[in-house]
mmCIF file as gemmi writes it, N, C-alpha and C atoms, coordinates in Angstrom:
data_model
loop_
_atom_site.group_PDB
_atom_site.id
_atom_site.type_symbol
_atom_site.label_atom_id
_atom_site.label_alt_id
_atom_site.label_comp_id
_atom_site.label_asym_id
_atom_site.label_entity_id
_atom_site.label_seq_id
_atom_site.pdbx_PDB_ins_code
_atom_site.Cartn_x
_atom_site.Cartn_y
_atom_site.Cartn_z
_atom_site.occupancy
_atom_site.B_iso_or_equiv
_atom_site.pdbx_formal_charge
_atom_site.auth_seq_id
_atom_site.auth_asym_id
_atom_site.pdbx_PDB_model_num
ATOM 1 N N . MET Axp A 1 ? 0.84 -1.18 0 1 0 ? 1 A 1
ATOM 2 C CA . MET Axp A 1 ? 0 0 0 1 0 ? 1 A 1
ATOM 3 C C . MET Axp A 1 ? 0.885 1.242 0 1 0 ? 1 A 1
ATOM 4 N N . ASN Axp A 2 ? 0.454 2.244 -0.718 1 0 ? 2 A 1
ATOM 5 C CA . ASN Axp A 2 ? 1.193 3.499 -0.798 1 0 ? 2 A 1
ATOM 6 C C . ASN Axp A 2 ? 0.673 4.465 0.261 1 0 ? 2 A 1
ATOM 7 N N . ARG Axp A 3 ? 1.408 4.598 1.378 1 0 ? 3 A 1
ATOM 8 C CA . ARG Axp A 3 ? 0.959 5.477 2.463 1 0 ? 3 A 1
ATOM 9 C C . ARG Axp A 3 ? 0.938 6.931 2.022 1 0 ? 3 A 1
ATOM 10 N N . GLN Axp A 4 ? 1.748 7.287 1.045 1 0 ? 4 A 1
ATOM 11 C CA . GLN Axp A 4 ? 1.746 8.675 0.577 1 0 ? 4 A 1
ATOM 12 C C . GLN Axp A 4 ? 0.436 9.025 -0.113 1 0 ? 4 A 1
ATOM 13 N N . ALA Axp A 5 ? -0.31 8.017 -0.575 1 0 ? 5 A 1
ATOM 14 C CA . ALA Axp A 5 ? -1.592 8.27 -1.225 1 0 ? 5 A 1
ATOM 15 C C . ALA Axp A 5 ? -2.635 8.741 -0.215 1 0 ? 5 A 1
ATOM 16 N N . LEU Axp A 6 ? -2.387 8.51 1.065 1 0 ? 6 A 1
ATOM 17 C CA . LEU Axp A 6 ? -3.305 8.955 2.104 1 0 ? 6 A 1
ATOM 18 C C . LEU Axp A 6 ? -2.977 10.404 2.435 1 0 ? 6 A 1
ATOM 19 N N . VAL Axp A 7 ? -3.71 11.316 1.828 1 0 ? 7 A 1
ATOM 20 C CA . VAL Axp A 7 ? -3.422 12.74 1.988 1 0 ? 7 A 1
ATOM 21 C C . VAL Axp A 7 ? -4.425 13.341 2.966 1 0 ? 7 A 1
ATOM 22 N N . HIS Axp A 8 ? -3.904 13.895 4.03 1 0 ? 8 A 1
ATOM 23 C CA . HIS Axp A 8 ? -4.71 14.581 5.029 1 0 ? 8 A 1
ATOM 24 C C . HIS Axp A 8 ? -3.962 15.859 5.4 1 0 ? 8 A 1
ATOM 25 N N . SER Axp A 9 ? -4.69 16.952 5.441 1 0 ? 9 A 1
ATOM 26 C CA . SER Axp A 9 ? -4.027 18.242 5.652 1 0 ? 9 A 1
ATOM 27 C C . SER Axp A 9 ? -3.375 18.374 7.021 1 0 ? 9 A 1
ATOM 28 N N . HIS Axp A 10 ? -3.811 17.597 8.008 1 0 ? 10 A 1
ATOM 29 C CA . HIS Axp A 10 ? -3.243 17.703 9.353 1 0 ? 10 A 1
ATOM 30 C C . HIS Axp A 10 ? -2.169 16.648 9.632 1 0 ? 10 A 1
ATOM 31 N N . ILE Axp A 11 ? -1.974 15.719 8.709 1 0 ? 11 A 1
ATOM 32 C CA . ILE Axp A 11 ? -1.083 14.575 8.94 1 0 ? 11 A 1
ATOM 33 C C . ILE Axp A 11 ? 0.13 14.675 8.028 1 0 ? 11 A 1
ATOM 34 N N . GLU Axp A 12 ? 1.277 14.311 8.579 1 0 ? 12 A 1
ATOM 35 C CA . GLU Axp A 12 ? 2.486 14.279 7.758 1 0 ? 12 A 1
ATOM 36 C C . GLU Axp A 12 ? 3.25 12.992 8.02 1 0 ? 12 A 1
ATOM 37 N N . ILE Axp A 13 ? 3.871 12.495 6.974 1 0 ? 13 A 1
ATOM 38 C CA . ILE Axp A 13 ? 4.732 11.317 7.074 1 0 ? 13 A 1
ATOM 39 C C . ILE Axp A 13 ? 6.094 11.724 6.548 1 0 ? 13 A 1
ATOM 40 N N . ASN Axp A 14 ? 7.069 11.703 7.45 1 0 ? 14 A 1
ATOM 41 C CA . ASN Axp A 14 ? 8.423 12.131 7.112 1 0 ? 14 A 1
ATOM 42 C C . ASN Axp A 14 ? 9.384 11.146 7.768 1 0 ? 14 A 1
ATOM 43 N N . PRO Axp A 15 ? 10.24 10.511 6.979 1 0 ? 15 A 1
ATOM 44 C CA . PRO Axp A 15 ? 11.151 9.516 7.56 1 0 ? 15 A 1
ATOM 45 C C . PRO Axp A 15 ? 12.077 10.08 8.639 1 0 ? 15 A 1
ATOM 46 N N . ASP Axp A 16 ? 12.24 11.396 8.688 1 0 ? 16 A 1
ATOM 47 C CA . ASP Axp A 16 ? 13.097 12.022 9.694 1 0 ? 16 A 1
ATOM 48 C C . ASP Axp A 16 ? 12.359 12.365 10.989 1 0 ? 16 A 1
ATOM 49 N N . ILE Axp A 17 ? 11.04 12.141 11.014 1 0 ? 17 A 1
ATOM 50 C CA . ILE Axp A 17 ? 10.243 12.451 12.208 1 0 ? 17 A 1
ATOM 51 C C . ILE Axp A 17 ? 9.587 11.168 12.697 1 0 ? 17 A 1
ATOM 52 N N . MET Axp A 18 ? 9.879 10.778 13.914 1 0 ? 18 A 1
ATOM 53 C CA . MET Axp A 18 ? 9.274 9.6 14.557 1 0 ? 18 A 1
ATOM 54 C C . MET Axp A 18 ? 9.368 8.352 13.671 1 0 ? 18 A 1
ATOM 55 N N . PHE Axp A 19 ? 10.528 8.18 13.024 1 0 ? 19 A 1
ATOM 56 C CA . PHE Axp A 19 ? 10.806 6.998 12.204 1 0 ? 19 A 1
ATOM 57 C C . PHE Axp A 19 ? 9.815 6.828 11.057 1 0 ? 19 A 1
ATOM 58 N N . GLY Axp A 20 ? 9.228 7.936 10.595 1 0 ? 20 A 1
ATOM 59 C CA . GLY Axp A 20 ? 8.319 7.883 9.463 1 0 ? 20 A 1
ATOM 60 C C . GLY Axp A 20 ? 6.883 7.538 9.81 1 0 ? 20 A 1
ATOM 61 N N . LYS Axp A 21 ? 6.573 7.45 11.103 1 0 ? 21 A 1
ATOM 62 C CA . LYS Axp A 21 ? 5.182 7.207 11.487 1 0 ? 21 A 1
ATOM 63 C C . LYS Axp A 21 ? 4.358 8.453 11.178 1 0 ? 21 A 1
ATOM 64 N N . PRO Axp A 22 ? 3.083 8.286 10.853 1 0 ? 22 A 1
ATOM 65 C CA . PRO Axp A 22 ? 2.234 9.455 10.627 1 0 ? 22 A 1
ATOM 66 C C . PRO Axp A 22 ? 2.09 10.273 11.91 1 0 ? 22 A 1
ATOM 67 N N . VAL Axp A 23 ? 2.312 11.581 11.782 1 0 ? 23 A 1
ATOM 68 C CA . VAL Axp A 23 ? 2.219 12.494 12.926 1 0 ? 23 A 1
ATOM 69 C C . VAL Axp A 23 ? 1.321 13.671 12.563 1 0 ? 23 A 1
ATOM 70 N N . ILE Axp A 24 ? 0.866 14.384 13.594 1 0 ? 24 A 1
ATOM 71 C CA . ILE Axp A 24 ? 0.181 15.65 13.368 1 0 ? 24 A 1
ATOM 72 C C . ILE Axp A 24 ? 1.237 16.638 12.875 1 0 ? 24 A 1
ATOM 73 N N . LYS Axp A 25 ? 0.949 17.314 11.776 1 0 ? 25 A 1
ATOM 74 C CA . LYS Axp A 25 ? 1.926 18.237 11.187 1 0 ? 25 A 1
ATOM 75 C C . LYS Axp A 25 ? 2.448 19.225 12.221 1 0 ? 25 A 1
ATOM 76 N N . GLY Axp A 26 ? 3.754 19.427 12.163 1 0 ? 26 A 1
ATOM 77 C CA . GLY Axp A 26 ? 4.394 20.389 13.048 1 0 ? 26 A 1
ATOM 78 C C . GLY Axp A 26 ? 4.62 19.87 14.457 1 0 ? 26 A 1
ATOM 79 N N . THR Axp A 27 ? 4.342 18.577 14.681 1 0 ? 27 A 1
ATOM 80 C CA . THR Axp A 27 ? 4.543 17.988 16.001 1 0 ? 27 A 1
ATOM 81 C C . THR Axp A 27 ? 5.269 16.652 15.858 1 0 ? 27 A 1
ATOM 82 N N . ARG Axp A 28 ? 5.535 16.037 16.986 1 0 ? 28 A 1
ATOM 83 C CA . ARG Axp A 28 ? 6.053 14.674 17.021 1 0 ? 28 A 1
ATOM 84 C C . ARG Axp A 28 ? 4.997 13.751 17.643 1 0 ? 28 A 1
ATOM 85 N N . ILE Axp A 29 ? 3.755 14.18 17.606 1 0 ? 29 A 1
ATOM 86 C CA . ILE Axp A 29 ? 2.658 13.396 18.166 1 0 ? 29 A 1
ATOM 87 C C . ILE Axp A 29 ? 2.104 12.495 17.072 1 0 ? 29 A 1
ATOM 88 N N . THR Axp A 30 ? 2.232 11.192 17.282 1 0 ? 30 A 1
ATOM 89 C CA . THR Axp A 30 ? 1.826 10.245 16.253 1 0 ? 30 A 1
ATOM 90 C C . THR Axp A 30 ? 0.313 10.024 16.264 1 0 ? 30 A 1
ATOM 91 N N . VAL Axp A 31 ? -0.172 9.635 15.102 1 0 ? 31 A 1
ATOM 92 C CA . VAL Axp A 31 ? -1.571 9.221 14.97 1 0 ? 31 A 1
ATOM 93 C C . VAL Axp A 31 ? -1.838 8.079 15.937 1 0 ? 31 A 1
ATOM 94 N N . GLU Axp A 32 ? -0.91 7.144 16.007 1 0 ? 32 A 1
ATOM 95 C CA . GLU Axp A 32 ? -1.061 5.998 16.911 1 0 ? 32 A 1
ATOM 96 C C . GLU Axp A 32 ? -1.256 6.451 18.357 1 0 ? 32 A 1
ATOM 97 N N . HIS Axp A 33 ? -0.458 7.409 18.795 1 0 ? 33 A 1
ATOM 98 C CA . HIS Axp A 33 ? -0.54 7.902 20.174 1 0 ? 33 A 1
ATOM 99 C C . HIS Axp A 33 ? -1.934 8.461 20.469 1 0 ? 33 A 1
ATOM 100 N N . LEU Axp A 34 ? -2.452 9.262 19.532 1 0 ? 34 A 1
ATOM 101 C CA . LEU Axp A 34 ? -3.782 9.841 19.735 1 0 ? 34 A 1
ATOM 102 C C . LEU Axp A 34 ? -4.857 8.764 19.732 1 0 ? 34 A 1
ATOM 103 N N . LEU Axp A 35 ? -4.744 7.793 18.84 1 0 ? 35 A 1
ATOM 104 C CA . LEU Axp A 35 ? -5.74 6.726 18.79 1 0 ? 35 A 1
ATOM 105 C C . LEU Axp A 35 ? -5.708 5.878 20.055 1 0 ? 35 A 1
ATOM 106 N N . ARG Axp A 36 ? -4.524 5.644 20.588 1 0 ? 36 A 1
ATOM 107 C CA . ARG Axp A 36 ? -4.432 4.874 21.831 1 0 ? 36 A 1
ATOM 108 C C . ARG Axp A 36 ? -5.068 5.631 22.998 1 0 ? 36 A 1
ATOM 109 N N . LYS Axp A 37 ? -4.9 6.938 23.026 1 0 ? 37 A 1
ATOM 110 C CA . LYS Axp A 37 ? -5.557 7.727 24.071 1 0 ? 37 A 1
ATOM 111 C C . LYS Axp A 37 ? -7.072 7.63 23.941 1 0 ? 37 A 1
ATOM 112 N N . LEU Axp A 38 ? -7.573 7.752 22.714 1 0 ? 38 A 1
ATOM 113 C CA . LEU Axp A 38 ? -9.012 7.627 22.495 1 0 ? 38 A 1
ATOM 114 C C . LEU Axp A 38 ? -9.505 6.231 22.863 1 0 ? 38 A 1
ATOM 115 N N . ALA Axp A 39 ? -8.762 5.215 22.438 1 0 ? 39 A 1
ATOM 116 C CA . ALA Axp A 39 ? -9.144 3.831 22.735 1 0 ? 39 A 1
ATOM 117 C C . ALA Axp A 39 ? -9.101 3.548 24.23 1 0 ? 39 A 1
ATOM 118 N N . GLY Axp A 40 ? -8.246 4.26 24.939 1 0 ? 40 A 1
ATOM 119 C CA . GLY Axp A 40 ? -8.142 4.099 26.386 1 0 ? 40 A 1
ATOM 120 C C . GLY Axp A 40 ? -9.239 4.819 27.152 1 0 ? 40 A 1
ATOM 121 N N . GLY Axp A 41 ? -10.103 5.499 26.423 1 0 ? 41 A 1
ATOM 122 C CA . GLY Axp A 41 ? -11.235 6.141 27.065 1 0 ? 41 A 1
ATOM 123 C C . GLY Axp A 41 ? -11.094 7.629 27.298 1 0 ? 41 A 1
ATOM 124 N N . MET Axp A 42 ? -10 8.222 26.82 1 0 ? 42 A 1
ATOM 125 C CA . MET Axp A 42 ? -9.844 9.667 27.005 1 0 ? 42 A 1
ATOM 126 C C . MET Axp A 42 ? -10.808 10.421 26.101 1 0 ? 42 A 1
ATOM 127 N N . TRP Axp A 43 ? -11.348 11.496 26.616 1 0 ? 43 A 1
ATOM 128 C CA . TRP Axp A 43 ? -12.199 12.382 25.848 1 0 ? 43 A 1
ATOM 129 C C . TRP Axp A 43 ? -11.302 13.358 25.087 1 0 ? 43 A 1
ATOM 130 N N . ILE Axp A 44 ? -11.824 13.891 24.006 1 0 ? 44 A 1
ATOM 131 C CA . ILE Axp A 44 ? -11.048 14.849 23.22 1 0 ? 44 A 1
ATOM 132 C C . ILE Axp A 44 ? -10.584 16.009 24.091 1 0 ? 44 A 1
ATOM 133 N N . GLU Axp A 45 ? -11.445 16.473 24.975 1 0 ? 45 A 1
ATOM 134 C CA . GLU Axp A 45 ? -11.069 17.587 25.85 1 0 ? 45 A 1
ATOM 135 C C . GLU Axp A 45 ? -9.863 17.234 26.722 1 0 ? 45 A 1
ATOM 136 N N . GLU Axp A 46 ? -9.803 15.99 27.182 1 0 ? 46 A 1
ATOM 137 C CA . GLU Axp A 46 ? -8.659 15.549 28.006 1 0 ? 46 A 1
ATOM 138 C C . GLU Axp A 46 ? -7.385 15.524 27.183 1 0 ? 46 A 1
ATOM 139 N N . ILE Axp A 47 ? -7.479 15.044 25.957 1 0 ? 47 A 1
ATOM 140 C CA . ILE Axp A 47 ? -6.304 15.004 25.081 1 0 ? 47 A 1
ATOM 141 C C . ILE Axp A 47 ? -5.82 16.423 24.81 1 0 ? 47 A 1
ATOM 142 N N . LEU Axp A 48 ? -6.753 17.333 24.588 1 0 ? 48 A 1
ATOM 143 C CA . LEU Axp A 48 ? -6.372 18.722 24.333 1 0 ? 48 A 1
ATOM 144 C C . LEU Axp A 48 ? -5.727 19.372 25.551 1 0 ? 48 A 1
ATOM 145 N N . ARG Axp A 49 ? -6.135 18.963 26.742 1 0 ? 49 A 1
ATOM 146 C CA . ARG Axp A 49 ? -5.469 19.477 27.954 1 0 ? 49 A 1
ATOM 147 C C . ARG Axp A 49 ? -4.035 18.953 28.019 1 0 ? 49 A 1
ATOM 148 N N . ASP Axp A 50 ? -3.825 17.688 27.638 1 0 ? 50 A 1
ATOM 149 C CA . ASP Axp A 50 ? -2.475 17.111 27.625 1 0 ? 50 A 1
ATOM 150 C C . ASP Axp A 50 ? -1.604 17.73 26.532 1 0 ? 50 A 1
ATOM 151 N N . HIS Axp A 51 ? -2.229 18.117 25.434 1 0 ? 51 A 1
ATOM 152 C CA . HIS Axp A 51 ? -1.513 18.648 24.264 1 0 ? 51 A 1
ATOM 153 C C . HIS Axp A 51 ? -2.204 19.928 23.807 1 0 ? 51 A 1
ATOM 154 N N . PRO Axp A 52 ? -2.031 21.034 24.526 1 0 ? 52 A 1
ATOM 155 C CA . PRO Axp A 52 ? -2.785 22.261 24.255 1 0 ? 52 A 1
ATOM 156 C C . PRO Axp A 52 ? -2.528 22.882 22.88 1 0 ? 52 A 1
ATOM 157 N N . HIS Axp A 53 ? -1.453 22.486 22.222 1 0 ? 53 A 1
ATOM 158 C CA . HIS Axp A 53 ? -1.169 23.029 20.891 1 0 ? 53 A 1
ATOM 159 C C . HIS Axp A 53 ? -1.96 22.304 19.799 1 0 ? 53 A 1
ATOM 160 N N . LEU Axp A 54 ? -2.643 21.197 20.14 1 0 ? 54 A 1
ATOM 161 C CA . LEU Axp A 54 ? -3.484 20.491 19.177 1 0 ? 54 A 1
ATOM 162 C C . LEU Axp A 54 ? -4.871 21.12 19.134 1 0 ? 54 A 1
ATOM 163 N N . THR Axp A 55 ? -5.587 20.814 18.067 1 0 ? 55 A 1
ATOM 164 C CA . THR Axp A 55 ? -6.971 21.253 17.925 1 0 ? 55 A 1
ATOM 165 C C . THR Axp A 55 ? -7.855 20.018 17.806 1 0 ? 55 A 1
ATOM 166 N N . PRO Axp A 56 ? -9.155 20.177 18.031 1 0 ? 56 A 1
ATOM 167 C CA . PRO Axp A 56 ? -10.045 19.035 17.799 1 0 ? 56 A 1
ATOM 168 C C . PRO Axp A 56 ? -9.905 18.488 16.373 1 0 ? 56 A 1
ATOM 169 N N . ASP Axp A 57 ? -9.7 19.379 15.394 1 0 ? 57 A 1
ATOM 170 C CA . ASP Axp A 57 ? -9.546 18.917 14.01 1 0 ? 57 A 1
ATOM 171 C C . ASP Axp A 57 ? -8.324 18.025 13.834 1 0 ? 57 A 1
ATOM 172 N N . ASP Axp A 58 ? -7.264 18.257 14.6 1 0 ? 58 A 1
ATOM 173 C CA . ASP Axp A 58 ? -6.093 17.375 14.548 1 0 ? 58 A 1
ATOM 174 C C . ASP Axp A 58 ? -6.477 15.957 14.977 1 0 ? 58 A 1
ATOM 175 N N . ILE Axp A 59 ? -7.266 15.864 16.021 1 0 ? 59 A 1
ATOM 176 C CA . ILE Axp A 59 ? -7.664 14.552 16.54 1 0 ? 59 A 1
ATOM 177 C C . ILE Axp A 59 ? -8.606 13.864 15.559 1 0 ? 59 A 1
ATOM 178 N N . TYR Axp A 60 ? -9.557 14.614 15.004 1 0 ? 60 A 1
ATOM 179 C CA . TYR Axp A 60 ? -10.452 14.037 14 1 0 ? 60 A 1
ATOM 180 C C . TYR Axp A 60 ? -9.659 13.584 12.776 1 0 ? 60 A 1
ATOM 181 N N . ALA Axp A 61 ? -8.642 14.352 12.398 1 0 ? 61 A 1
ATOM 182 C CA . ALA Axp A 61 ? -7.809 13.99 11.248 1 0 ? 61 A 1
ATOM 183 C C . ALA Axp A 61 ? -7.056 12.694 11.511 1 0 ? 61 A 1
ATOM 184 N N . ALA Axp A 62 ? -6.598 12.508 12.742 1 0 ? 62 A 1
ATOM 185 C CA . ALA Axp A 62 ? -5.905 11.256 13.081 1 0 ? 62 A 1
ATOM 186 C C . ALA Axp A 62 ? -6.847 10.069 12.921 1 0 ? 62 A 1
ATOM 187 N N . ALA Axp A 63 ? -8.076 10.211 13.384 1 0 ? 63 A 1
ATOM 188 C CA . ALA Axp A 63 ? -9.053 9.133 13.248 1 0 ? 63 A 1
ATOM 189 C C . ALA Axp A 63 ? -9.39 8.893 11.779 1 0 ? 63 A 1
ATOM 190 N N . ALA Axp A 64 ? -9.555 9.955 11.01 1 0 ? 64 A 1
ATOM 191 C CA . ALA Axp A 64 ? -9.868 9.816 9.585 1 0 ? 64 A 1
ATOM 192 C C . ALA Axp A 64 ? -8.713 9.153 8.845 1 0 ? 64 A 1
ATOM 193 N N . PHE Axp A 65 ? -7.482 9.537 9.185 1 0 ? 65 A 1
ATOM 194 C CA . PHE Axp A 65 ? -6.314 8.928 8.56 1 0 ? 65 A 1
ATOM 195 C C . PHE Axp A 65 ? -6.295 7.427 8.832 1 0 ? 65 A 1
ATOM 196 N N . ALA Axp A 66 ? -6.527 7.052 10.077 1 0 ? 66 A 1
ATOM 197 C CA . ALA Axp A 66 ? -6.525 5.63 10.436 1 0 ? 66 A 1
ATOM 198 C C . ALA Axp A 66 ? -7.629 4.881 9.703 1 0 ? 66 A 1
ATOM 199 N N . ALA Axp A 67 ? -8.801 5.475 9.581 1 0 ? 67 A 1
ATOM 200 C CA . ALA Axp A 67 ? -9.903 4.831 8.868 1 0 ? 67 A 1
ATOM 201 C C . ALA Axp A 67 ? -9.549 4.645 7.392 1 0 ? 67 A 1
ATOM 202 N N . ASP Axp A 68 ? -8.959 5.665 6.783 1 0 ? 68 A 1
ATOM 203 C CA . ASP Axp A 68 ? -8.557 5.545 5.38 1 0 ? 68 A 1
ATOM 204 C C . ASP Axp A 68 ? -7.47 4.497 5.205 1 0 ? 68 A 1
ATOM 205 N N . TYR Axp A 69 ? -6.541 4.453 6.143 1 0 ? 69 A 1
ATOM 206 C CA . TYR Axp A 69 ? -5.47 3.455 6.103 1 0 ? 69 A 1
ATOM 207 C C . TYR Axp A 69 ? -6.067 2.045 6.153 1 0 ? 69 A 1
ATOM 208 N N . MET Axp A 70 ? -6.999 1.842 7.089 1 0 ? 70 A 1
ATOM 209 C CA . MET Axp A 70 ? -7.623 0.528 7.23 1 0 ? 70 A 1
ATOM 210 C C . MET Axp A 70 ? -8.479 0.173 6.014 1 0 ? 70 A 1
ATOM 211 N N . ALA Axp A 71 ? -9.086 1.145 5.398 1 0 ? 71 A 1
ATOM 212 C CA . ALA Axp A 71 ? -9.91 0.89 4.218 1 0 ? 71 A 1
ATOM 213 C C . ALA Axp A 71 ? -9.072 0.359 3.059 1 0 ? 71 A 1
ATOM 214 N N . GLN Axp A 72 ? -7.78 0.676 3.05 1 0 ? 72 A 1
ATOM 215 C CA . GLN Axp A 72 ? -6.89 0.22 1.984 1 0 ? 72 A 1
ATOM 216 C C . GLN Axp A 72 ? -6.234 -1.123 2.296 1 0 ? 72 A 1
ATOM 217 N N . GLU Axp A 73 ? -6.349 -1.568 3.54 1 0 ? 73 A 1
ATOM 218 C CA . GLU Axp A 73 ? -5.761 -2.845 3.931 1 0 ? 73 A 1
ATOM 219 C C . GLU Axp A 73 ? -6.599 -4.001 3.402 1 0 ? 73 A 1
ATOM 220 N N . GLU Axp A 74 ? -5.928 -5.085 3.059 1 0 ? 74 A 1
ATOM 221 C CA . GLU Axp A 74 ? -6.653 -6.293 2.705 1 0 ? 74 A 1
ATOM 222 C C . GLU Axp A 74 ? -7.01 -7.013 3.988 1 0 ? 74 A 1
ATOM 223 N N . SER Axp A 75 ? -8.203 -7.511 4.033 1 0 ? 75 A 1
ATOM 224 C CA . SER Axp A 75 ? -8.666 -8.189 5.235 1 0 ? 75 A 1
ATOM 225 C C . SER Axp A 75 ? -7.969 -9.53 5.387 1 0 ? 75 A 1
ATOM 226 N N . ILE Axp A 76 ? -7.453 -9.801 6.593 1 0 ? 76 A 1
ATOM 227 C CA . ILE Axp A 76 ? -6.82 -11.094 6.834 1 0 ? 76 A 1
ATOM 228 C C . ILE Axp A 76 ? -7.872 -12.172 7.056 1 0 ? 76 A 1
ATOM 229 N N . PHE Axp A 77 ? -9.125 -11.742 7.188 1 0 ? 77 A 1
ATOM 230 C CA . PHE Axp A 77 ? -10.204 -12.687 7.405 1 0 ? 77 A 1
ATOM 231 C C . PHE Axp A 77 ? -10.932 -13.035 6.114 1 0 ? 77 A 1
ATOM 232 N N . ALA Axp A 78 ? -10.511 -12.443 5.01 1 0 ? 78 A 1
ATOM 233 C CA . ALA Axp A 78 ? -11.177 -12.735 3.734 1 0 ? 78 A 1
ATOM 234 C C . ALA Axp A 78 ? -11.075 -14.213 3.428 1 0 ? 78 A 1
ATOM 235 N N . GLY Axp A 79 ? -12.192 -14.804 3.164 1 0 ? 79 A 1
ATOM 236 C CA . GLY Axp A 79 ? -12.213 -16.215 2.827 1 0 ? 79 A 1
ATOM 237 C C . GLY Axp A 79 ? -12.214 -17.134 4.029 1 0 ? 79 A 1
ATOM 238 N N . ALA Axp A 80 ? -12.12 -16.58 5.235 1 0 ? 80 A 1
ATOM 239 C CA . ALA Axp A 80 ? -12.129 -17.408 6.441 1 0 ? 80 A 1
ATOM 240 C C . ALA Axp A 80 ? -13.508 -18.012 6.62 1 0 ? 80 A 1
ATOM 241 N N . GLN Axp A 81 ? -13.541 -19.232 7.068 1 0 ? 81 A 1
ATOM 242 C CA . GLN Axp A 81 ? -14.82 -19.899 7.298 1 0 ? 81 A 1
ATOM 243 C C . GLN Axp A 81 ? -15.416 -19.44 8.603 1 0 ? 81 A 1
ATOM 244 N N . GLN Axp A 82 ? -16.74 -19.292 8.603 1 0 ? 82 A 1
ATOM 245 C CA . GLN Axp A 82 ? -17.423 -18.946 9.842 1 0 ? 82 A 1
ATOM 246 C C . GLN Axp A 82 ? -17.611 -20.2 10.685 1 0 ? 82 A 1
ATOM 247 N N . GLN Axp A 83 ? -17.537 -20.024 11.966 1 0 ? 83 A 1
ATOM 248 C CA . GLN Axp A 83 ? -17.706 -21.173 12.857 1 0 ? 83 A 1
ATOM 249 C C . GLN Axp A 83 ? -19.021 -21.111 13.549 1 0 ? 83 A 1
């Protein structure tokens, strides 16, 4: 999959920043980090308190980026039999 094809105005992928992981532009905060906070039950307001330089749109962009990334992945369950 071509990760560069995933274009989001708030997300950047640069091999010199965080080993090329997708980050919020102008930061070293990875998409993964934000998603883990959300998955852990943090509210957007809590994340913004931890990272006051972020905006709600940055967090929404991280979620949208992850959704687009997953939409391009091939399912490992394709063809699996149901039990």
